[in-house]
N, CA, C and O atoms as a DFTB+ gen file, in Angstrom:
332 C
 N C O
     1  1      60.389      94.915     106.802
     2  2      60.394      96.342     107.326
     3  2      60.729      97.366     106.285
     4  3      61.692      97.238     105.529
     5  1      59.944      98.341     106.267
     6  2      60.088      99.487     105.244
     7  2      60.998     100.458     106.025
     8  3      61.007     100.517     107.255
     9  1      61.780     101.233     105.191
    10  2      62.758     102.176     105.467
    11  2      62.559     103.563     104.887
    12  3      62.561     103.817     103.683
    13  1      62.381     104.460     105.903
    14  2      62.235     105.995     105.405
    15  2      63.667     106.556     105.576
    16  3      64.138     106.552     106.713
    17  1      64.327     106.990     104.651
    18  2      65.798     107.513     104.383
    19  2      65.490     109.074     104.697
    20  3      64.605     109.627     104.044
    21  1      66.111     109.697     105.553
    22  2      66.182     111.086     105.675
    23  2      66.908     111.699     104.656
    24  3      66.757     112.910     104.494
    25  1      67.716     111.037     103.898
    26  2      68.480     111.641     102.565
    27  2      67.634     111.991     101.698
    28  3      67.974     112.858     100.893
    29  1      66.229     111.381     101.621
    30  2      65.150     111.594     100.512
    31  2      64.665     113.095     100.751
    32  3      64.079     113.702      99.854
    33  1      64.942     113.696     102.047
    34  2      64.175     114.686     102.305
    35  2      65.020     115.901     102.320
    36  3      64.542     117.024     102.481
    37  1      66.466     115.633     102.124
    38  2      67.435     116.927     101.813
    39  2      67.225     117.712     100.466
    40  3      66.588     117.292      99.500
    41  1      67.809     118.809     100.556
    42  2      67.694     119.611      99.279
    43  2      69.299     120.254      99.146
    44  3      69.788     121.090      99.905
    45  1      69.864     119.710      98.137
    46  2      71.340     120.021      97.779
    47  2      72.187     119.385      99.028
    48  3      73.298     119.831      99.313
    49  1      71.725     118.564      99.581
    50  2      72.495     117.965     100.678
    51  2      72.305     118.462     102.154
    52  3      72.906     117.978     103.114
    53  1      71.372     119.513     102.220
    54  2      71.146     120.032     103.610
    55  2      69.679     120.020     103.681
    56  3      68.930     120.144     102.712
    57  1      69.322     119.857     104.927
    58  2      67.940     119.775     105.423
    59  2      67.200     121.300     105.694
    60  3      67.294     121.859     106.787
    61  1      66.603     121.770     104.772
    62  2      66.140     123.170     104.819
    63  2      64.562     122.979     105.215
    64  3      63.785     122.289     104.556
    65  1      64.245     123.642     106.300
    66  2      62.761     123.550     106.826
    67  2      61.729     123.476     105.714
    68  3      61.038     122.483     105.489
    69  1      61.689     124.579     105.062
    70  2      60.373     124.684     104.115
    71  2      60.465     123.539     103.269
    72  3      59.611     122.666     103.423
    73  1      61.419     123.376     102.336
    74  2      61.226     122.287     101.499
    75  2      61.068     120.883     102.122
    76  3      60.455     119.953     101.599
    77  1      61.688     120.858     103.279
    78  2      61.385     119.545     104.174
    79  2      59.919     119.439     104.433
    80  3      59.390     118.353     104.197
    81  1      59.300     120.280     104.820
    82  2      57.945     120.187     105.325
    83  2      57.230     120.055     103.998
    84  3      56.257     119.299     103.997
    85  1      57.539     120.645     102.905
    86  2      56.857     120.416     101.643
    87  2      56.678     118.896     101.244
    88  3      55.626     118.340     100.928
    89  1      58.112     118.281     101.341
    90  2      58.271     117.059     101.155
    91  2      57.521     115.893     101.817
    92  3      57.191     114.809     101.336
    93  1      57.323     116.449     103.162
    94  2      56.834     115.544     104.053
    95  2      55.120     115.635     103.900
    96  3      54.394     114.726     104.304
    97  1      54.659     116.746     103.321
    98  2      53.337     116.859     103.011
    99  2      52.917     115.937     101.788
   100  3      51.885     115.266     101.786
   101  1      53.888     115.984     100.690
   102  2      53.653     115.207      99.578
   103  2      53.807     113.967      99.422
   104  3      53.444     113.346      98.423
   105  1      54.563     113.325     100.758
   106  2      54.786     111.912     100.834
   107  2      53.439     111.288     101.027
   108  3      52.530     111.881     101.607
   109  1      53.306     109.892     100.454
   110  2      52.082     109.306     100.524
   111  2      52.442     108.260     101.724
   112  3      53.102     107.238     101.535
   113  1      51.926     108.654     102.956
   114  2      52.424     107.992     104.117
   115  2      51.475     106.561     104.222
   116  3      51.822     105.649     104.972
   117  1      50.413     106.488     103.499
   118  2      49.392     105.357     103.426
   119  2      50.283     104.129     102.860
   120  3      49.951     102.969     103.102
   121  1      51.320     104.411     102.169
   122  2      52.172     103.256     101.701
   123  2      52.775     102.377     102.781
   124  3      53.112     101.209     102.590
   125  1      52.883     103.016     103.905
   126  2      53.396     102.291     105.204
   127  2      52.365     101.710     106.201
   128  3      52.684     101.218     107.283
   129  1      50.960     101.823     105.687
   130  2      49.909     101.303     106.623
   131  2      50.316     100.120     107.005
   132  3      50.908      99.394     106.206
   133  1      50.042      99.689     108.427
   134  2      50.116      98.378     109.286
   135  2      51.297      98.057     108.915
   136  3      51.252      96.908     108.474
   137  1      52.598      98.589     108.854
   138  2      53.759      98.131     108.470
   139  2      54.722      98.743     109.669
   140  3      54.533      99.780     110.303
   141  1      55.802      97.805     109.793
   142  2      56.802      98.198     110.653
   143  2      57.692      99.161     109.610
   144  3      57.846      98.962     108.405
   145  1      58.201     100.192     110.362
   146  2      58.883     101.197     109.716
   147  2      60.352     101.701     110.303
   148  3      60.365     102.264     111.397
   149  1      61.260     101.551     109.767
   150  2      62.593     102.258     110.249
   151  2      63.114     103.623     109.630
   152  3      63.346     103.837     108.440
   153  1      63.229     104.371     110.540
   154  2      63.722     105.746     110.212
   155  2      65.035     105.836     110.258
   156  3      65.637     105.874     111.331
   157  1      65.666     105.884     109.017
   158  2      67.160     105.792     109.029
   159  2      67.666     107.236     108.965
   160  3      67.476     108.023     108.038
   161  1      68.316     107.448     110.059
   162  2      68.600     108.806     110.269
   163  2      70.244     109.144     110.247
   164  3      70.714     110.251     110.508
   165  1      70.994     107.989     109.890
   166  2      72.498     108.042     109.834
   167  2      72.821     108.564     108.470
   168  3      72.964     107.802     107.514
   169  1      72.942     109.926     108.375
   170  2      73.319     110.622     107.144
   171  2      74.702     111.470     107.573
   172  3      75.082     111.657     108.729
   173  1      75.259     111.864     106.533
   174  2      76.393     112.581     106.778
   175  2      76.077     114.134     107.195
   176  3      76.948     114.921     107.566
   177  1      74.861     114.403     107.086
   178  2      74.422     115.720     107.391
   179  2      73.700     115.813     108.727
   180  3      72.816     114.979     108.924
   181  1      73.977     116.789     109.748
   182  2      73.242     116.848     110.944
   183  2      71.876     117.163     110.627
   184  3      71.590     118.051     109.823
   185  1      70.783     116.271     111.398
   186  2      69.478     116.412     111.369
   187  2      68.969     116.892     112.454
   188  3      69.371     116.286     113.447
   189  1      68.141     117.860     112.703
   190  2      67.476     118.472     113.768
   191  2      66.551     117.336     114.232
   192  3      65.962     116.544     113.497
   193  1      66.518     117.390     115.616
   194  2      65.585     116.652     116.185
   195  2      63.972     116.794     115.605
   196  3      63.189     115.877     115.358
   197  1      63.795     118.031     115.498
   198  2      62.265     118.279     114.967
   199  2      62.047     117.733     113.731
   200  3      60.867     117.626     113.396
   201  1      62.891     117.362     112.968
   202  2      62.716     116.568     111.729
   203  2      62.195     115.148     111.766
   204  3      61.377     114.658     110.988
   205  1      62.812     114.544     112.824
   206  2      62.371     113.142     113.196
   207  2      61.036     113.139     113.891
   208  3      60.234     112.206     113.930
   209  1      60.919     114.412     114.468
   210  2      59.457     114.197     115.326
   211  2      58.469     114.486     114.223
   212  3      57.376     113.925     114.289
   213  1      58.739     115.330     113.175
   214  2      57.495     115.529     112.149
   215  2      57.324     114.211     111.473
   216  3      56.182     113.774     111.332
   217  1      58.501     113.438     110.979
   218  2      58.128     112.169     110.166
   219  2      57.470     111.180     110.996
   220  3      56.671     110.374     110.520
   221  1      57.835     111.224     112.430
   222  2      57.224     110.171     113.212
   223  2      55.683     110.612     113.522
   224  3      54.742     109.818     113.552
   225  1      55.596     111.925     113.732
   226  2      54.019     112.039     113.827
   227  2      53.121     111.777     112.649
   228  3      51.934     111.492     112.809
   229  1      53.705     111.878     111.430
   230  2      52.992     111.531     110.216
   231  2      52.969     110.078     109.995
   232  3      51.997     109.603     109.409
   233  1      54.038     109.225     110.443
   234  2      54.202     107.815     110.562
   235  2      52.975     107.300     111.264
   236  3      52.128     106.588     110.724
   237  1      52.947     107.729     112.549
   238  2      52.354     107.268     113.762
   239  2      50.830     107.106     113.305
   240  3      50.145     106.254     113.871
   241  1      50.378     107.762     112.474
   242  2      48.884     107.709     112.014
   243  2      48.559     106.521     111.225
   244  3      47.362     106.270     111.077
   245  1      49.448     105.730     110.681
   246  2      49.104     104.607     109.855
   247  2      50.045     103.292     110.286
   248  3      49.542     102.190     110.068
   249  1      51.099     103.328     110.760
   250  2      52.133     102.155     110.899
   251  2      51.822     101.539     112.080
   252  3      51.139     102.144     112.906
   253  1      52.306     100.178     112.338
   254  2      52.206      99.409     113.315
   255  2      53.270      99.711     114.074
   256  3      52.993      99.815     115.269
   257  1      54.603      99.918     113.735
   258  2      55.666     100.376     114.770
   259  2      56.580     101.060     113.986
   260  3      56.678     100.920     112.767
   261  1      57.435     102.003     114.862
   262  2      58.438     102.653     114.183
   263  2      59.666     102.510     114.877
   264  3      59.672     102.394     116.102
   265  1      60.779     102.509     114.156
   266  2      62.122     102.188     114.971
   267  2      62.871     103.175     114.395
   268  3      62.461     103.755     113.390
   269  1      64.038     103.468     114.966
   270  2      65.040     104.423     114.699
   271  2      66.421     103.911     114.586
   272  3      66.873     103.149     115.441
   273  1      67.171     104.333     113.474
   274  2      68.675     103.886     113.507
   275  2      68.920     103.024     112.306
   276  3      68.366     103.195     111.220
   277  1      69.915     101.952     112.623
   278  2      70.273     100.954     111.753
   279  2      69.499      99.766     111.939
   280  3      68.969      99.538     113.027
   281  1      69.382      98.917     110.872
   282  2      68.600      97.690     110.923
   283  2      68.845      96.965     112.099
   284  3      67.986      96.589     112.896
   285  1      70.171      96.769     112.180
   286  2      70.657      95.397     113.283
   287  2      70.502      96.287     114.573
   288  3      70.213      95.582     115.539
   289  1      70.581      97.288     114.802
   290  2      70.501      97.746     116.182
   291  2      69.506      98.770     116.482
   292  3      69.656      99.607     117.372
   293  1      68.404      98.678     115.657
   294  2      67.109      99.653     115.764
   295  2      66.618      99.838     117.212
   296  3      66.555      98.932     118.043
   297  1      66.277     101.129     117.412
   298  2      65.619     101.319     118.620
   299  2      63.768     101.465     118.320
   300  3      63.267     102.263     117.528
   301  1      63.182     100.702     118.983
   302  2      61.808     100.977     118.891
   303  2      61.303     102.222     119.399
   304  3      61.657     102.439     120.558
   305  1      60.551     103.141     118.851
   306  2      60.258     104.231     119.292
   307  2      58.517     104.530     119.509
   308  3      57.982     105.375     120.226
   309  1      58.008     103.698     118.779
   310  2      56.525     103.611     118.732
   311  2      55.796     102.394     118.423
   312  3      56.147     101.728     117.450
   313  1      54.788     102.021     119.170
   314  2      53.966     100.796     118.978
   315  2      52.517     101.232     118.889
   316  3      52.046     101.922     119.793
   317  1      51.828     100.889     117.909
   318  2      50.335     101.453     117.817
   319  2      49.577     100.171     118.857
   320  3      49.814      98.965     118.785
   321  1      48.763     100.760     119.665
   322  2      47.863     100.028     120.459
   323  2      46.951      99.269     119.535
   324  3      46.363      99.743     118.564
   325  1      46.910      98.011     119.972
   326  2      45.848      97.130     119.322
   327  2      44.396      97.305     119.882
   328  3      44.205      97.375     121.096
   329  1      43.431      97.370     119.017
   330  2      41.955      97.688     119.370
   331  2      41.625      96.719     120.226
   332  3      40.493      96.680     120.708
């Protein structure tokens, strides 16, 4: 399972909307094609819900499944329909 760490989208330890959106645009989401992906949101910084939604929207275009949380207790939030 691949992991997306929300810490990678912070700027100076803070989630700022404009830089966050730029980093999301610059991320090559095709690296996650047909994989199971965990969005690890357990950071020391409060992360607004919209940040998870934006990342989920980008991932859902290519991944097989999306999970949220910690690996051992991950919550499944998206499953791609099989053709």
